[in-house]
N, CA and C atoms as a LAMMPS dump frame, in Angstrom:
ITEM: TIMESTEP
0
ITEM: NUMBER OF ATOMS
483
ITEM: BOX BOUNDS ff ff ff
-5.0000000000000000e+02 5.0000000000000000e+02
-5.0000000000000000e+02 5.0000000000000000e+02
-5.0000000000000000e+02 5.0000000000000000e+02
ITEM: ATOMS id mol type element x y z
1 1 1 N -45.551 -190.024 59.564
2 1 2 C -45.023 -191.08 58.354
3 1 3 C -45.278 -190.839 57.071
4 2 1 N -44.171 -191.291 56.423
5 2 2 C -44.04 -190.913 55.206
6 2 3 C -44.871 -191.457 53.786
7 3 1 N -44.832 -190.825 52.71
8 3 2 C -45.88 -191.427 52.342
9 3 3 C -45.62 -193.035 51.458
10 4 1 N -44.54 -193.055 51.61
11 4 2 C -44.705 -194.659 51.106
12 4 3 C -45.051 -195.674 52.418
13 5 1 N -44.316 -195.143 53.297
14 5 2 C -45.1 -195.605 54.712
15 5 3 C -46.441 -196.332 54.928
16 6 1 N -46.879 -195.087 54.498
17 6 2 C -48.619 -194.843 54.292
18 6 3 C -48.953 -196.019 53.36
19 7 1 N -48.213 -196.075 52.029
20 7 2 C -49.571 -196.991 51.227
21 7 3 C -48.6 -198.23 51.562
22 8 1 N -47.592 -198.395 52.441
23 8 2 C -47.517 -199.799 52.57
24 8 3 C -48.155 -200.459 53.897
25 9 1 N -48.06 -199.736 54.805
26 9 2 C -49.594 -199.808 55.736
27 9 3 C -50.674 -200.115 54.855
28 10 1 N -51.544 -199.33 54.07
29 10 2 C -52.513 -199.773 53.271
30 10 3 C -52.864 -200.918 52.598
31 11 1 N -51.615 -200.967 52.211
32 11 2 C -51.684 -202.332 51.226
33 11 3 C -51.258 -203.53 52.001
34 12 1 N -50.671 -203.144 52.957
35 12 2 C -50.641 -204.415 54.066
36 12 3 C -51.748 -204.816 54.302
37 13 1 N -52.837 -203.624 55.029
38 13 2 C -53.637 -204.1 55.71
39 13 3 C -54.677 -204.341 54.835
40 14 1 N -54.959 -204.215 53.517
41 14 2 C -56.065 -204.763 52.607
42 14 3 C -55.406 -206.578 52.08
43 15 1 N -53.837 -206.247 52.325
44 15 2 C -53.745 -207.896 51.816
45 15 3 C -53.002 -207.764 50.167
46 16 1 N -53.201 -206.252 49.675
47 16 2 C -52.528 -206.417 48.624
48 16 3 C -50.979 -206.379 48.359
49 17 1 N -50.704 -207.094 47.285
50 17 2 C -49.381 -206.9 46.554
51 17 3 C -48.938 -206.045 45.732
52 18 1 N -47.774 -205.033 45.786
53 18 2 C -47.86 -204.221 44.532
54 18 3 C -46.183 -204.23 43.669
55 19 1 N -45.9 -204.13 42.572
56 19 2 C -45.127 -204.592 42.083
57 19 3 C -45.113 -203.445 41.253
58 20 1 N -43.392 -202.623 40.647
59 20 2 C -43.418 -201.727 39.813
60 20 3 C -42.404 -201.947 38.157
61 21 1 N -43.087 -201.361 37.549
62 21 2 C -42.908 -200.881 36.287
63 21 3 C -42.037 -199.597 35.741
64 22 1 N -40.732 -199.48 35.871
65 22 2 C -40.27 -198.614 35.588
66 22 3 C -39.299 -198.438 34.426
67 23 1 N -39.374 -197.146 33.531
68 23 2 C -38.427 -196.99 32.522
69 23 3 C -37.426 -195.501 33.141
70 24 1 N -37.808 -194.521 33.151
71 24 2 C -37.281 -193.267 33.463
72 24 3 C -36.571 -193.246 34.552
73 25 1 N -37.53 -193.586 35.257
74 25 2 C -37.1 -193.887 37.069
75 25 3 C -35.597 -194.851 37.607
76 26 1 N -35.953 -195.989 36.368
77 26 2 C -34.7 -196.873 36.554
78 26 3 C -34.986 -197.65 38.017
79 27 1 N -35.815 -197.837 38.952
80 27 2 C -35.662 -198.007 40.332
81 27 3 C -35.872 -197.824 41.15
82 28 1 N -35.592 -196.417 41.067
83 28 2 C -36.271 -195.374 42.232
84 28 3 C -37.166 -195.788 43.138
85 29 1 N -38.206 -195.687 41.988
86 29 2 C -39.794 -195.983 42.451
87 29 3 C -39.515 -197.362 43.227
88 30 1 N -39.472 -197.894 43.309
89 30 2 C -39 -199.426 43.749
90 30 3 C -37.882 -199.315 44.983
91 31 1 N -37.014 -198.571 44.676
92 31 2 C -36.523 -198.304 46.063
93 31 3 C -37.029 -197.323 47.416
94 32 1 N -37.523 -196.653 46.906
95 32 2 C -38.574 -196.099 47.937
96 32 3 C -39.179 -196.821 48.617
97 33 1 N -40.145 -197.683 48.096
98 33 2 C -40.847 -198.491 48.896
99 33 3 C -40.043 -199.439 49.668
100 34 1 N -39.114 -199.836 49.443
101 34 2 C -38.095 -200.588 49.756
102 34 3 C -37.559 -200.109 50.836
103 35 1 N -37.495 -199.047 50.931
104 35 2 C -36.774 -198.124 51.973
105 35 3 C -37.953 -198.378 53.782
106 36 1 N -38.845 -199.103 53.446
107 36 2 C -40.208 -199.154 54.487
108 36 3 C -39.854 -200.421 54.777
109 37 1 N -39.267 -200.524 56.09
110 37 2 C -39.481 -201.834 57.087
111 37 3 C -40.628 -202.54 56.713
112 38 1 N -40.414 -203.549 56.566
113 38 2 C -41.513 -204.421 56.102
114 38 3 C -42.137 -204.326 54.884
115 39 1 N -41.644 -203.499 54.101
116 39 2 C -42.007 -203.557 52.414
117 39 3 C -42.485 -205.068 52.121
118 40 1 N -41.565 -206.179 52.168
119 40 2 C -41.136 -206.963 51.897
120 40 3 C -42.769 -207.967 51.921
121 41 1 N -43.834 -207.911 52.831
122 41 2 C -44.752 -208.482 53.208
123 41 3 C -45.567 -207.65 51.991
124 42 1 N -45.539 -206.602 51.083
125 42 2 C -46.632 -206.668 50.031
126 42 3 C -45.669 -206.078 48.765
127 43 1 N -44.169 -206.006 48.737
128 43 2 C -43.913 -206.19 47.009
129 43 3 C -43.129 -207.155 46.98
130 44 1 N -42.823 -208.023 46.038
131 44 2 C -42.393 -209.143 45.864
132 44 3 C -41.271 -209.105 44.504
133 45 1 N -41.615 -208.293 43.997
134 45 2 C -40.603 -208.256 42.507
135 45 3 C -40.604 -206.813 41.562
136 46 1 N -40.181 -206.36 40.746
137 46 2 C -40.402 -205.4 40.099
138 46 3 C -39.742 -205.536 38.748
139 47 1 N -39.891 -204.271 37.558
140 47 2 C -39.459 -204.097 36.837
141 47 3 C -38.524 -203.189 35.997
142 48 1 N -37.549 -202.975 35.377
143 48 2 C -36.688 -202.068 35.127
144 48 3 C -36.969 -202.221 33.22
145 49 1 N -37.476 -201.563 32.796
146 49 2 C -37.886 -201.934 31.439
147 49 3 C -37.348 -200.673 30.54
148 50 1 N -36.424 -200.726 30.533
149 50 2 C -35.538 -199.137 29.834
150 50 3 C -36.135 -199.233 28.489
151 51 1 N -35.945 -200.23 27.371
152 51 2 C -35.481 -200.546 26.232
153 51 3 C -36.859 -201.06 25.886
154 52 1 N -37.746 -200.141 25.05
155 52 2 C -38.425 -201.357 24.285
156 52 3 C -38.74 -202.771 24.342
157 53 1 N -37.79 -203.5 23.919
158 53 2 C -37.926 -204.634 23.49
159 53 3 C -38.419 -205.495 24.965
160 54 1 N -37.483 -204.702 26.066
161 54 2 C -38.028 -205.086 27.286
162 54 3 C -39.351 -204.604 27.972
163 55 1 N -40.261 -203.395 27.549
164 55 2 C -41.18 -203.539 27.548
165 55 3 C -42.076 -204.557 27.357
166 56 1 N -42.025 -205.095 25.998
167 56 2 C -42.859 -205.899 25.275
168 56 3 C -42.561 -207.42 25.729
169 57 1 N -41.307 -207.483 25.747
170 57 2 C -40.857 -208.887 26.23
171 57 3 C -41.326 -209.681 27.932
172 58 1 N -41.002 -208.447 28.932
173 58 2 C -41.096 -208.361 29.992
174 58 3 C -42.669 -208.154 30.641
175 59 1 N -43.188 -207.244 29.82
176 59 2 C -44.7 -206.758 30.342
177 59 3 C -45.752 -206.711 29.023
178 60 1 N -45.061 -207.257 28.855
179 60 2 C -46.304 -207.607 27.177
180 60 3 C -47.157 -206.589 26.971
181 61 1 N -46.166 -205.326 26.888
182 61 2 C -46.95 -203.944 25.773
183 61 3 C -46.628 -204.167 24.569
184 62 1 N -47.859 -203.903 23.759
185 62 2 C -47.837 -204.696 22.761
186 62 3 C -47.114 -203.688 21.568
187 63 1 N -46.416 -204.203 20.325
188 63 2 C -45.267 -203.725 19.897
189 63 3 C -46.278 -202.652 19.098
190 64 1 N -47.531 -202.56 18.713
191 64 2 C -48.244 -201.673 18.082
192 64 3 C -48.342 -200.368 18.88
193 65 1 N -48.861 -200.527 20.393
194 65 2 C -48.615 -199.322 21.147
195 65 3 C -47.16 -198.921 20.609
196 66 1 N -46.377 -198.961 21.15
197 66 2 C -44.994 -198.931 20.822
198 66 3 C -44.697 -197.927 19.412
199 67 1 N -45.043 -198.648 18.458
200 67 2 C -45.273 -197.955 17.372
201 67 3 C -45.73 -196.736 16.825
202 68 1 N -47.681 -196.996 17.33
203 68 2 C -48.382 -196.015 17.519
204 68 3 C -47.938 -194.839 18.105
205 69 1 N -47.724 -194.905 19.264
206 69 2 C -48.003 -193.699 20.516
207 69 3 C -46.618 -193.128 21.286
208 70 1 N -45.421 -194.045 20.694
209 70 2 C -44.398 -194.535 21.333
210 70 3 C -43.76 -194.761 22.856
211 71 1 N -42.814 -195.27 23.558
212 71 2 C -42.275 -195.66 24.758
213 71 3 C -43.061 -194.436 25.687
214 72 1 N -42.836 -192.982 25.415
215 72 2 C -43.305 -191.912 26.54
216 72 3 C -44.793 -191.244 25.615
217 73 1 N -45.87 -192.247 26.611
218 73 2 C -47.37 -192.16 26.203
219 73 3 C -48.223 -192.771 27.286
220 74 1 N -49.213 -192.672 27.375
221 74 2 C -50.518 -192.914 28.4
222 74 3 C -50.467 -194.5 27.842
223 75 1 N -51.22 -194.405 26.932
224 75 2 C -50.773 -195.624 26.313
225 75 3 C -49.925 -196.706 26.693
226 76 1 N -48.295 -196.929 26.377
227 76 2 C -47.38 -197.645 26.765
228 76 3 C -47.537 -197.446 28.779
229 77 1 N -47.632 -196.349 29.669
230 77 2 C -48.193 -196.089 31.061
231 77 3 C -48.904 -197.531 31.298
232 78 1 N -50.376 -197.365 30.634
233 78 2 C -51.167 -198.239 30.977
234 78 3 C -50.62 -199.936 30.806
235 79 1 N -49.899 -199.904 29.397
236 79 2 C -49.951 -201.367 29.188
237 79 3 C -48.947 -201.821 30.038
238 80 1 N -47.645 -201.14 30.51
239 80 2 C -46.843 -201.354 31.336
240 80 3 C -47.411 -201.692 33.079
241 81 1 N -48.071 -200.678 32.839
242 81 2 C -48.861 -201.046 34.74
243 81 3 C -49.659 -202.142 34.648
244 82 1 N -50.354 -202.251 33.555
245 82 2 C -51.348 -203.541 33.398
246 82 3 C -50.518 -204.847 33.213
247 83 1 N -49.437 -204.834 32.469
248 83 2 C -48.318 -206.107 32.322
249 83 3 C -47.596 -206.912 33.668
250 84 1 N -47.374 -205.155 34.344
251 84 2 C -46.015 -205.762 35.418
252 84 3 C -47.219 -206.252 36.395
253 85 1 N -48.281 -206.078 36.576
254 85 2 C -49.582 -206.983 37.577
255 85 3 C -49.49 -208.276 36.881
256 86 1 N -50.044 -208.67 35.942
257 86 2 C -50.065 -209.495 35.273
258 86 3 C -48.921 -210.647 36.07
259 87 1 N -47.97 -210.106 35.171
260 87 2 C -46.154 -210.496 35.127
261 87 3 C -45.847 -210.782 37.225
262 88 1 N -46.422 -210.415 37.674
263 88 2 C -45.737 -210.669 39.127
264 88 3 C -47.195 -211.604 40.097
265 89 1 N -47.823 -211.276 39.036
266 89 2 C -49.507 -211.578 40.196
267 89 3 C -49.731 -211.001 41.322
268 90 1 N -50.061 -209.544 40.761
269 90 2 C -49.401 -208.336 41.911
270 90 3 C -51.417 -207.636 41.667
271 91 1 N -51.752 -207.455 42.811
272 91 2 C -52.913 -206.248 42.869
273 91 3 C -52.736 -205.64 42.304
274 92 1 N -51.695 -204.664 42.628
275 92 2 C -51.434 -203.01 42.255
276 92 3 C -49.892 -203.211 42.229
277 93 1 N -50.067 -202.101 40.545
278 93 2 C -48.754 -201.635 40.233
279 93 3 C -49.074 -200.219 39.318
280 94 1 N -47.654 -199.993 39.938
281 94 2 C -46.9 -198.45 39.078
282 94 3 C -46.251 -199.087 38.437
283 95 1 N -46.297 -197.548 36.79
284 95 2 C -45.512 -197.756 35.762
285 95 3 C -44.939 -196.214 35.69
286 96 1 N -43.885 -195.93 35.586
287 96 2 C -43.347 -194.52 34.854
288 96 3 C -42.597 -194.815 33.513
289 97 1 N -42.899 -194.011 32.298
290 97 2 C -42.346 -193.946 31.289
291 97 3 C -42.091 -192.098 31.132
292 98 1 N -40.909 -192.038 31.321
293 98 2 C -40.923 -190.376 30.438
294 98 3 C -39.148 -190.056 29.474
295 99 1 N -39.286 -188.988 29.893
296 99 2 C -38.011 -188.281 29.269
297 99 3 C -37.143 -187.114 30.654
298 100 1 N -36.435 -187.719 31.258
299 100 2 C -35.661 -187.116 32.212
300 100 3 C -34.813 -186.339 32.168
301 101 1 N -34.269 -186.287 30.595
302 101 2 C -33.445 -185.187 30.415
303 101 3 C -31.974 -185.514 30.709
304 102 1 N -30.834 -184.545 30.541
305 102 2 C -31.399 -183.41 29.754
306 102 3 C -30.791 -183.703 27.862
307 103 1 N -31.04 -184.862 27.604
308 103 2 C -31.356 -185.14 26.237
309 103 3 C -32.993 -185.719 26.111
310 104 1 N -32.606 -186.677 24.561
311 104 2 C -33.965 -186.799 24.258
312 104 3 C -35.351 -186.64 23.775
313 105 1 N -35.389 -185.035 24.491
314 105 2 C -36.728 -184.228 23.855
315 105 3 C -37.007 -184.026 22.422
316 106 1 N -38.538 -183.945 22.422
317 106 2 C -38.462 -183.598 20.97
318 106 3 C -39.548 -182.085 21.402
319 107 1 N -39.954 -181.511 20.035
320 107 2 C -41.07 -180.194 20.512
321 107 3 C -42.838 -181.493 21.068
322 108 1 N -42.726 -182.275 20.781
323 108 2 C -43.986 -182.8 20.98
324 108 3 C -43.51 -183.705 21.689
325 109 1 N -42.554 -184.445 22.36
326 109 2 C -42.453 -185.002 23.866
327 109 3 C -40.696 -184.276 24.127
328 110 1 N -41.189 -183.365 25.209
329 110 2 C -40.522 -182.458 25.848
330 110 3 C -39.729 -183.205 27.015
331 111 1 N -38.23 -182.927 26.911
332 111 2 C -37.674 -182.929 28.299
333 111 3 C -38.421 -183.044 29.392
334 112 1 N -39.034 -183.787 30.691
335 112 2 C -39.814 -183.87 31.388
336 112 3 C -41.311 -184.629 31.342
337 113 1 N -41.539 -184.719 30.174
338 113 2 C -42.811 -185.244 29.764
339 113 3 C -42.829 -186.805 30.449
340 114 1 N -43.607 -187.052 31.186
341 114 2 C -43.523 -188.133 32.254
342 114 3 C -45.118 -188.905 32.268
343 115 1 N -45.631 -190.103 31.964
344 115 2 C -46.553 -190.736 32.155
345 115 3 C -46.321 -191.555 33.28
346 116 1 N -47.349 -191.841 33.831
347 116 2 C -47.734 -192.245 35.163
348 116 3 C -48.373 -193.451 35.384
349 117 1 N -49.021 -194.673 34.842
350 117 2 C -49.951 -195.61 35.662
351 117 3 C -49.887 -196.234 36.597
352 118 1 N -51.635 -196.882 36.858
353 118 2 C -51.194 -197.135 38.414
354 118 3 C -53.034 -198.233 37.943
355 119 1 N -52.403 -199.529 38.083
356 119 2 C -53.242 -200.288 38.434
357 119 3 C -53.317 -200.914 39.655
358 120 1 N -54.701 -201.17 39.916
359 120 2 C -55.7 -201.529 41.347
360 120 3 C -56.41 -202.548 41.156
361 121 1 N -56.528 -203.614 41.348
362 121 2 C -57.78 -204.363 41.654
363 121 3 C -58.805 -204.226 40.263
364 122 1 N -58.199 -204.079 39.398
365 122 2 C -58.915 -204.417 37.821
366 122 3 C -59.016 -203.048 37.308
367 123 1 N -58.415 -202.556 37.559
368 123 2 C -59.393 -200.803 37.314
369 123 3 C -57.167 -199.602 37.188
370 124 1 N -57.156 -199.281 35.601
371 124 2 C -55.965 -198.646 35.847
372 124 3 C -56.503 -196.859 35.25
373 125 1 N -55.9 -195.935 35.477
374 125 2 C -55.526 -194.797 35.863
375 125 3 C -54.425 -194.666 35.482
376 126 1 N -54.075 -193.479 34.67
377 126 2 C -52.771 -193.022 34.046
378 126 3 C -52.952 -191.392 34.332
379 127 1 N -51.683 -190.511 34.67
380 127 2 C -51.423 -189.463 34.818
381 127 3 C -50.452 -188.596 34.066
382 128 1 N -50.883 -187.544 33.411
383 128 2 C -49.224 -186.986 32.595
384 128 3 C -48.799 -186.272 33.544
385 129 1 N -47.445 -185.893 33.47
386 129 2 C -46.761 -185.099 34.245
387 129 3 C -45.805 -184.149 33.28
388 130 1 N -45.344 -182.811 33.389
389 130 2 C -44.299 -182.151 32.515
390 130 3 C -43.269 -181.313 34.246
391 131 1 N -42.447 -182.134 33.766
392 131 2 C -41.256 -181.435 34.761
393 131 3 C -40.035 -180.592 33.988
394 132 1 N -39.867 -179.277 35.14
395 132 2 C -38.869 -179.029 34.701
396 132 3 C -37.766 -178.432 35.427
397 133 1 N -37.248 -179.722 35.981
398 133 2 C -35.957 -179.746 36.87
399 133 3 C -34.608 -180.475 35.721
400 134 1 N -33.7 -180.946 36.444
401 134 2 C -32.615 -181.579 36.43
402 134 3 C -33.065 -182.783 35.979
403 135 1 N -32.149 -183.946 35.156
404 135 2 C -32.743 -185.301 35.173
405 135 3 C -32.881 -185.545 36.385
406 136 1 N -32.214 -185.487 37.53
407 136 2 C -32.514 -186.403 39.067
408 136 3 C -34.158 -185.83 39.455
409 137 1 N -33.578 -184.396 39.063
410 137 2 C -35.15 -183.555 39.742
411 137 3 C -36.45 -184.632 39.238
412 138 1 N -36.257 -184.382 37.632
413 138 2 C -37.351 -184.98 37.161
414 138 3 C -38.082 -186.132 37.779
415 139 1 N -37.09 -187.389 37.706
416 139 2 C -37.053 -188.891 37.939
417 139 3 C -37.403 -188.828 39.738
418 140 1 N -36.773 -188.127 40.35
419 140 2 C -37.308 -188.054 41.669
420 140 3 C -39.079 -187.388 41.864
421 141 1 N -39.272 -186.221 41.038
422 141 2 C -40.549 -186.05 41
423 141 3 C -41.642 -186.943 41.044
424 142 1 N -41.122 -187.811 39.281
425 142 2 C -41.379 -188.907 38.824
426 142 3 C -42.251 -189.971 39.415
427 143 1 N -41.493 -190.531 40.247
428 143 2 C -41.623 -191.203 42.264
429 143 3 C -42.606 -190.669 42.985
430 144 1 N -42.562 -188.865 43.23
431 144 2 C -43.302 -188.622 43.908
432 144 3 C -44.469 -188.622 43.653
433 145 1 N -44.844 -188.155 42.373
434 145 2 C -46.177 -188.715 41.503
435 145 3 C -46.973 -189.552 42.041
436 146 1 N -45.763 -190.753 41.531
437 146 2 C -45.905 -192.107 41.068
438 146 3 C -47.051 -192.433 42.012
439 147 1 N -45.915 -192.368 43.398
440 147 2 C -46.64 -193.063 45.019
441 147 3 C -48.082 -191.746 45.05
442 148 1 N -47.779 -191.135 44.988
443 148 2 C -49.749 -189.654 45.452
444 148 3 C -50.178 -190.452 44.652
445 149 1 N -50.268 -190.782 42.803
446 149 2 C -51.32 -191.717 42.418
447 149 3 C -51.987 -192.853 42.914
448 150 1 N -50.657 -193.5 43.317
449 150 2 C -51.235 -195.116 44.261
450 150 3 C -52.013 -194.281 45.601
451 151 1 N -51.697 -193.676 45.842
452 151 2 C -52.57 -193.571 47.643
453 151 3 C -53.893 -193.07 47.29
454 152 1 N -54.065 -192.032 46.182
455 152 2 C -55.385 -191.63 46.054
456 152 3 C -55.679 -192.625 45.602
457 153 1 N -55.539 -193.909 44.927
458 153 2 C -56.347 -194.949 44.517
459 153 3 C -57.11 -195.857 45.36
460 154 1 N -56.079 -195.659 46.26
461 154 2 C -56.18 -196.647 47.366
462 154 3 C -57.054 -196.459 48.106
463 155 1 N -57.627 -194.721 48.643
464 155 2 C -58.361 -194.374 49.283
465 155 3 C -59.628 -194.367 48.565
466 156 1 N -59.693 -194.298 46.929
467 156 2 C -61.3 -194.398 46.362
468 156 3 C -61.812 -196.125 46.444
469 157 1 N -60.482 -196.784 45.957
470 157 2 C -61.095 -198.019 45.91
471 157 3 C -61.592 -198.608 46.983
472 158 1 N -62.587 -199.648 47.077
473 158 2 C -63.351 -200.14 48.184
474 158 3 C -62.297 -200.898 48.743
475 159 1 N -62.311 -201.494 49.92
476 159 2 C -61.979 -201.99 50.864
477 159 3 C -61.46 -203.505 50.458
478 160 1 N -62.053 -203.883 49.477
479 160 2 C -62.216 -205.446 49.194
480 160 3 C -61.05 -205.621 48.294
481 161 1 N -60.371 -206.987 48.406
482 161 2 C -59.766 -207.267 47.42
483 161 3 C -60.074 -208.07 46.147
């Protein structure tokens, strides 16, 4: 059973709904989940918010957060996950924001730097990742890490909704 199949099964058993908020992965994460037959029972909608304006408008990421920490930050990943869950009325949300490359990196925020947010039933955790592949490899690795983070949270969270 694949990682995404296990996640859909766990969400379904607990009656939880999932949404996604993606920047650098631009829909790859939602696509992985939707590859699972029956995923529509746990996934209703998702957000691709590449521009900062979209993060603010659709996910209610605070302008101050983007100004102070930037779009590629743990703070933004956290607000993206929480905002997506609220906007979609979901119990769980995954967010991904980062620099896939090959352009866009700086010394402080190099290519391959990605932040993942995971909201589950009122609790949000974030994870910083540093990948060293091509643009597509970095995007795929981001999706994989996001799914692993959600699976871990589902295993640790009490089974009540």
